[in-house]
N, C-alpha and C positions, 0 to 999 in steps of 0.2 A: 743298389745306393746308388743318389744322386753324386756325380764328383764335387768334390770340395768348388767353393767358390775362389775365383782370383781377385784380389784388390784392385779396385777402377779406384779408389778417388777421396780425396778428402775434402770436404766441402766445408770454405770457412765466408765468414760474413765479413765486409771492410767497410768501409768508408770512402775508400780511392784505391778500388783493384787493379787499377794501371799503375798505380805508385808503388803498390806493395809488390807485384810479379817484376817490376823494376830492380828494387831490393834486393831481392832473390836472387834473378838474374845475375847481378854482380857479385853476390855473395858465391852461388856455387854458377861458375862459367857451364857447366855441362845442361842446365836447366834452358829453356826456352820460353817465351811467349806464345800462345795460342788460344784457342778456344774447342771450347765441344757443350754441345748442349746449349748451347744457346749463353753460356757463363763464360767469359773471360777465363783463363787457366793456365796454370804453371807443369808444363810438360817435366818431366820425369823423365832421362834416358833410358830408365828402363819399362817405360811404358804403361807407367802411372801418372795421378794429376793431382792437381791442385783444382779446385773450381772455387771461382769466388762469387757472392751473393753481392751486388752495391747497396748497400743501407744508408739512409740519410742522416740516420743517430751513431754515436760511437758506439760499439754490441759491444753486448757484455757478457763476464765471463762466471758472473753468482747468480745463484748458489752453484758451488763448484759440483761440474756435472764428470762423466766416467772417464771422458776425455781431458788428459790432461795437457801433453804435449808431441808434438812431430819432430822426427831426426830424420838425419842425412847421416850418412856412411860419407868420408873423404879421403883422400888418400897420405894425408900425412896430416893429422890433426894438431902435430904438434906445430909446424906451420902454418897451418891454419889457424890456429889461436892468433901467432905471431901477426900474421896479416888482417885479422879481424881487430887487434889494440889498434893497430894503425892507421886503421879506417874511421874515420869523426860520425860516420850515419852508425856503425856497428857499437852498441853496449854489449861487453863481456859482463855476463853476472858470475857473481861470487861463490865458490863451493866453501861450505865452512867445514873447516876439517877437526873440530870437535878440538884442540888445543886451544886453548885461551881463547881470545878472539880472533884467530889466525883466519887465511882463506889462503886459496887456490885457484886460478882458474882452468887448470887443467888435472881432473880428478890421481894421473898417475903421478904428481908432484905431492902428494901423500898417500898416505897407504889409504887404497879403496877397494883393497878384495879381503876377504878370510878365507882362504879354500878356493870354491868353485862360488860362492858365496859377492857378489857386488855387496859396501856397506862392512864398516867394521866400527865397532862396541866403544863407548867411552873403557869399559875395562880392555879391550885388546888393545885401545890405541895404549896406555898406560905399560900393558907388557911389553908392546913395538919400542916403548922409548928408553924403557927403561934396557933392554936389552940391544938399545944401538943401531937398531934397525932403519935399513935406507928406506926412503921412498923409493919405489921400484923404478920412476921413469917409464921412460916407452912410451907407448899409445893411449889412448882414455875416454873420457868427454869430458863435455864443456858446454858451456849454455850458453847462450845471446840472447836478446829481447828482438824481435822484429816485427815491424809493423799492427796497428792494432794491437798492442802490446802484446805478440804473441811471443811465446817459450819457442826454443828452437834446439834443438842438439845435437851434436854435431862428436861423431866417432869414426876411430881407425885405429890404425891404418888400413886401410881397403885396396882394393885392386880399381875399386871403378865409384868413384864421386854417386851418388844415387839417393834418390828416396828412400827410404830403408824401413821405417816403424813408425807406432802411434804407440806411446805409453799411455796406461789408464790408471784409474785406480777402481779397484771394484767392493762395492759390500762386504763380498761372502769370493774371495778372490779363486779359492780350488771351486767352490759352483760355479762361480765362473766358466773357466775351462770344463766343468764338465756341462756346461750349458752350451757352448758353440761346439763341443767335439759331437753333443746331440744333434743339434737340432743343425748345425752345420756342414756336420761330419770333416771336420777343421781335426789340422794334424797339432802335436800339440809342438810348441816350440824347441828345436833340435837339442838346445844346451838345456833343457829343463825335463828330458824325458818324460817316460806314462806318468801318470799321477794315479795313485796307489789309491783311490776314496770313492766312494758313492755319493748319491744324494743324501742320505743317512748318515755321512759320516762328513760331509766335504766342510762345513760351518767351523771351519778349527779359527779360533779367536787368535785377535792380530798381538803379535810380539808384546811383550812391554818394551824393549829394550831399543833407543834410537839407534841408528849408525848411520856414519859421517864416512866421505864427502855428502853435503846433502847445503840444497838452495837456502836452508832458514837455517838460523845458529843454533837452534835446539835440536837439530836433527831429523832423519826420518824414520817412521815403522818402513821396513823393507821382506817381512815374512808376517803371514805367507805369498807368496806369489804364484802368481802363473802366465801363461801366454801359448795361443796358437800363431800358425803363419799361414796366409794366405797368398799365393802366388810365393812373391822375392819377399816379401811386407808380412812384417810381424806386428803382431798387435801385442805391447805386453805390461802387466800390473800388477802394483802391489794393491795394500790394503787402504781400503778410503782412509785417511788421518786422520780425519775429524771423527766429531761423535755423532753428526745428523746426517740422513741418509743421503747420499748423493742426489745432486738433482738432475731433470730432464734435458738434454743435450740441444732439446730442438729450441732454436731461439735465439740460441749464443753465437759468439763470436766462431766456437769450434761445432758446429750444428749437427754436424753427423757424417759418419764413415760411408762408402759405397762398397758393396762388391759385386763383382761380376758374373752372373747366371747363363747358362742355357737356353732353358725352359722355365721360363718364370713361372708360367702354369703350375709344371709340375712342384716347382719348389713351394708354392703357393699353397698348394693341398698339402703338401709334406707339413708345410709349420701352421696352417690351420689345424693340422687334424693333431699336433703335438701342442695345444692349447701355446702357441706363441703370442704376443700381441701384436695386433695391427696396428699401424697409426694410421692409416692411408688407404683406400683400394685403388687397384691400378690407375697410372695416371701416363700421359704422353711426356717423354722427357727426351727431345732431341729429335731424330731421329726414328727411336727407339721405344720403349715400357719401362716402368718400374713400378717401383711399391714401395712402402717406407716399414718396418717394424721396431720394435722395442729389444733393447738387449737387455742380460740381467742388472744391470745398473743404470736402466732409462738411457742409456746410448742410441740416440739414433741411428739406423740402419737401412741403410737405402739400398736393394736388390736392381740391379740393371741388369737390362738383356740385353746381351752380344748373340751377335753373329757366330 
């Protein structure tokens, strides 16, 4: 069995990469400016990157692709939210609570967990209110808008500040998890445990109940969910929130994800033998080689050969 890939980079299309990189460096002091493979790069201290491809026109984010947003661990999320609120260049985004038109900026300022699951239904919110249960306080998650209309999540409190996840949508979340496990030898995200479905049983309908807090007033569907880990970066996904299938990420603002592999030819042989869709032949990338394949909900996945 080939060893699972590592996480290499997220590739964004931007009208002004230098301005975008400067913005992120001001919000995340441990990040730095660099380049890789001929692309401007934001470097995270855990040896992963966001690469930027400069484009003439503002990049599109429609139709909705599988790539939703990226996230950063912070050491004190409450202090980070307060600091971001005080910065004119940062726009914090409301998390609607499901109670009238109420919202919070930090998830833990309202009820945001039901046991081990994120998200609370309206029925559960009514129970918690009737019981006089206080909001938990402490660490949670929050969102702000970055350059090019990027959606960025922070979460804490963690020992180190770093790029830590990409949140995604999938048309069939449990089937997507099986797909990543089968084709990329990926491990389940630790907090999710092992999934007990097969290709014959993985098509689980999306829940009919919306949960809160959420970036939309009407809430969001959070089940079923899935996720895998590459290196120390999580790919985490929920069910597609809309009715139309997800569109290709290629050519959009969040163009693709990249995974690092040690033997590109072996991976190509494996994936071709398993019927994975290839979006390109092998091409040079910086001082190495890469190839692009398509994920289960049309997300672009670049395999980068590393020494």
